C-alpha positions in Angstrom: 12.3 6.9 7.1 15.1 4.3 7.2 15.7 2.5 3.9 14.7 -1.2 3.5 15.8 -3.9 1.2 13.5 -4.8 -1.8 14.5 -7.2 -4.6 18.1 -7.1 -3.3 18.3 -3.3 -3.4 18.7 -1.5 -0.1 17.4 1.9 -1.2 13.6 1.8 -0.5 11.8 3.6 2.3 8.4 2.6 0.8 7.6 -0.9 -0.5 4.5 -2.4 -2.0 3.7 -5.3 -4.3 0.2 -5.0 -5.9 -1.7 -7.5 -8.0 -4.7 -7.3 -10.3 -6.7 -10.0 -12.0 -9.5 -9.5 -14.5 -12.0 -11.9 -16.2 -14.0 -10.3 -19.0 -16.2 -12.9 -20.7 -18.8 -12.0 -23.4 -22.3 -12.7 -22.4 -24.0 -12.1 -25.8 -25.2 -9.3 -27.9 -21.9 -7.4 -27.7 -22.3 -7.3 -23.9 -19.3 -8.2 -21.6 -19.4 -8.6 -17.9 -16.1 -8.2 -16.1 -15.0 -9.2 -12.7 -11.9 -7.6 -11.2 -9.9 -8.6 -8.1 -7.1 -6.5 -6.7 -4.6 -7.0 -3.8 -2.5 -4.1 -2.5 0.7 -4.5 -0.5 0.5 -8.3 -0.8 3.5 -9.0 1.4 2.2 -6.5 4.0 5.4 -4.4 4.2 5.5 -1.9 7.1 5.4 1.5 5.3 5.7 3.8 8.3 4.4 7.3 8.3 3.3 10.1 10.7 6.8 10.7 12.0 6.9 12.9 15.1 9.1 15.9 14.1 8.8 17.9 17.4 12.1 17.5 19.2 10.9 18.8 22.5 12.7 21.3 24.7 16.1 21.2 26.4 14.5 20.4 29.8 12.1 17.8 28.3 13.2 16.2 25.0 10.6 14.3 23.1 11.1 10.5 23.5 9.1 9.9 20.3 11.2 12.2 18.1 11.4 10.8 14.5 9.4 7.7 15.4 6.4 6.6 13.3 2.9 6.6 14.8 1.0 5.1 11.8 1.4 3.0 8.7 0.6 3.9 5.1 -0.7 1.5 2.5 -1.4 -1.5 4.7 -2.5 -4.8 3.1 -6.0 -4.6 1.6 -8.2 -6.4 -1.0 -10.8 -5.1 -3.5 -13.3 -6.7 -5.8 -15.2 -5.0 -8.5 -17.4 -5.5 -11.6 -17.7 -3.9 -15.0 -20.3 -4.0 -17.7 -19.2 -3.0 -21.2 -21.0 -2.9 -24.5 
């Protein structure tokens, strides 16, 4: 895949900024209840994938040769909980 710029460096074919936040308060008796929030690919960079590698034939070249047909690691969010003792 073609290289893209990230943080001023033009050498990345895959880019993602992920964030995670946790809150883990004590609820008593040595028990803790944690809440977790995560965001993946926060800036929604286009990480192309599924490149068509079939070049076709001499009579009928493939117009989609080396073009992506899907994206990997699109933006998504996740929430979770944790109990520890």
